[in-house]
C-alpha positions as a printed Julia matrix, in Angstrom:
180×3 Matrix{Float64}:
   0.0     0.0    0.0
   1.23    3.51  -0.73
   2.54    5.09   2.47
   0.54    8.33   2.16
  -2.67    6.3    1.88
  -1.69    4.14   4.87
  -0.91    7.22   6.98
  -4.27    8.74   6.04
  -6.11    5.5    6.92
  -4.57    5.16  10.38
  -6.96    6.47  13.01
  -7.8     5.86  16.66
 -10.39    3.11  16.88
 -12.91    3.25  19.73
 -15.54    0.77  18.5
 -14.43   -2.81  18.09
 -16.12   -5.89  16.69
 -16.65   -8.8   19.05
 -14.03  -11.14  17.6
 -10.41  -11.97  18.41
  -7.41  -10.78  16.45
  -5.32  -13.63  15.11
  -1.93  -14.06  16.8
  -0.2   -14.34  13.46
  -1.37  -10.79  12.66
  -0.35   -9.53  16.09
   3.11  -11.02  15.46
   3.35   -8.99  12.23
   2.59   -5.84  14.21
   5.25   -6.75  16.77
   7.77   -7.33  13.99
   7.04   -3.86  12.57
   7.51   -2.39  16.06
  10.77   -4.33  16.51
  12.2    -2.86  13.31
  11.73    0.74  14.48
  14.87    2.83  14.76
  16.02    4.0   18.17
  18.74    6.24  19.58
  22.03    4.32  19.66
  19.99    1.24  18.68
  18.9     1.0   22.34
  15.47   -0.51  21.52
  14.12    0.54  24.95
  10.82   -1.33  24.8
   9.16   -4.64  25.52
   5.71   -5.47  24.18
   3.37   -7.58  26.27
   0.47   -8.75  24.13
  -2.63   -9.46  26.19
  -5.15  -11.52  24.23
  -6.61  -13.86  26.86
 -10.26  -12.7   27.05
 -10.43  -12.63  30.86
  -7.13  -10.79  31.16
  -8.22   -8.35  28.43
 -11.34   -7.52  30.5
  -9.26   -6.98  33.65
  -6.77   -4.83  31.8
  -9.51   -2.77  30.12
 -10.95   -1.96  33.56
  -7.57   -0.47  34.51
  -7.69    2.1   31.71
 -10.44    4.17  33.32
 -12.08    4.86  36.67
 -15.08    6.74  38.1
 -13.47   10.11  37.32
 -11.48    9.36  34.15
 -14.05    7.67  31.94
 -12.83    8.49  28.42
 -11.15    5.08  27.96
 -14.28    3.06  28.81
 -14.49    2.03  25.15
 -11.6    -0.38  25.87
 -14.14   -2.8   27.35
 -14.73   -3.86  23.73
 -11.08   -4.31  22.71
 -10.02   -7.79  21.6
  -6.44   -7.4   22.82
  -3.89   -4.96  24.17
  -0.24   -4.28  23.62
   1.33   -3.05  26.83
   4.57   -1.24  26.03
   7.07   -1.36  28.87
  10.05    0.99  28.81
  13.32   -0.9   29.09
  16.73    0.49  29.98
  18.52    2.0   27.03
  22.22    1.93  26.39
  24.78    4.06  28.17
  25.13    6.15  25.01
  21.37    6.76  24.71
  21.17    7.78  28.4
  24.11   10.13  27.95
  22.5    11.62  24.85
  19.25   12.15  26.74
  21.1    13.84  29.58
  23.09   16.22  27.38
  20.22   17.14  25.05
  17.48   17.19  27.69
  15.39   14.93  25.43
  13.98   11.63  26.68
  15.1     9.36  23.86
  13.37    6.33  25.39
   9.95    7.98  24.99
  10.78    9.23  21.52
  11.94    5.74  20.52
   8.88    4.12  22.07
   6.65    6.5   20.08
   8.33    5.54  16.82
   7.97    1.85  17.64
   4.32    2.22  18.66
   3.47    4.05  15.44
   5.14    1.27  13.42
   2.92   -1.2   15.3
  -0.2     0.84  14.58
   0.58    1.44  10.92
   1.16   -2.29  10.4
  -2.13   -3.02  12.15
  -3.9    -0.54   9.85
  -2.47   -2.21   6.78
  -3.76   -5.56   8.1
  -7.27   -4.16   8.66
  -6.91   -4.01  12.45
  -7.89   -0.96  14.5
  -5.78    0.48  17.29
  -5.96    3.24  19.86
  -2.91    4.43  21.79
  -3.73    5.04  25.45
  -1.64    7.36  27.59
  -3.73    7.08  30.76
  -4.03    3.92  32.84
  -3.63    2.69  36.38
   0.05    1.8   36.22
   0.51    0.08  39.59
  -2.43   -2.24  39.08
  -1.33   -3.09  35.52
   2.17   -3.92  36.71
   0.72   -6.22  39.34
  -1.75   -7.85  36.93
   0.94   -8.6   34.32
   3.84   -9.36  36.7
   5.83   -6.39  35.43
   8.77   -5.71  37.78
   8.28   -2.75  40.1
  11.33   -0.94  38.72
   9.87   -0.96  35.17
   7.66    1.73  33.71
   4.62    1.17  31.52
   4.86    3.63  28.65
   1.57    3.28  26.79
  -1.1     0.71  26.04
  -2.51    0.03  22.61
  -6.13   -1.17  22.43
  -6.47   -3.58  19.51
  -9.38   -5.05  17.58
 -11.27   -5.08  14.32
 -13.0    -1.74  13.89
 -16.78   -1.95  14.0
 -18.41   -0.23  11.02
 -15.12    1.15   9.72
 -15.42    4.57   8.19
 -12.47    6.82   7.49
 -13.06    9.98   9.49
 -12.04   13.44   8.35
  -8.81   14.43  10.01
  -8.75   17.83  11.63
  -5.16   18.99  11.23
  -3.39   22.31  11.12
  -2.79   23.66   7.63
   0.72   22.98   6.31
   1.51   26.68   6.46
   1.04   26.65  10.25
   3.15   23.6   10.98
   6.11   23.9    8.63
   8.62   26.37   7.3
  11.84   26.18   5.34
  15.23   27.48   6.45
  14.02   29.49   9.43
  11.17   29.57  11.92
């Protein structure tokens, strides 16, 4: 598929069909994530795929609460990818320190987008979640206490897929050449 078309098709899915996503397709998404570039080739991520239906329900319940309800749609997700930040290399840590940029989060973002673009190409919907109950997730999935959950990706086949109009800034507002 042409990249521009793929990028235009990728959207946050919040309505999922009631059917599982095949592991073979999830593996393709993981492979795309694995191939993402990272600072000093640190690859500071680990993907935990949660596709057991009972565990998916428990995990979904940890993406919202009585106050923060906007992730309640995850109750219908077929699976999740939980992205855990892993230690980078000495060089990537040094680079982060001297530039005041968190390369691990930048690298994770690149990897997550590779995952989501591959899912889109395979006809699978995704939604990247930045809010969740970290401590409970770490306990549920046996993630070591010293690790940090970066983001979760809700996964499933989009119900009644329709490409939505994207509301984006005009090019003139978000780019320039040679100076600000």
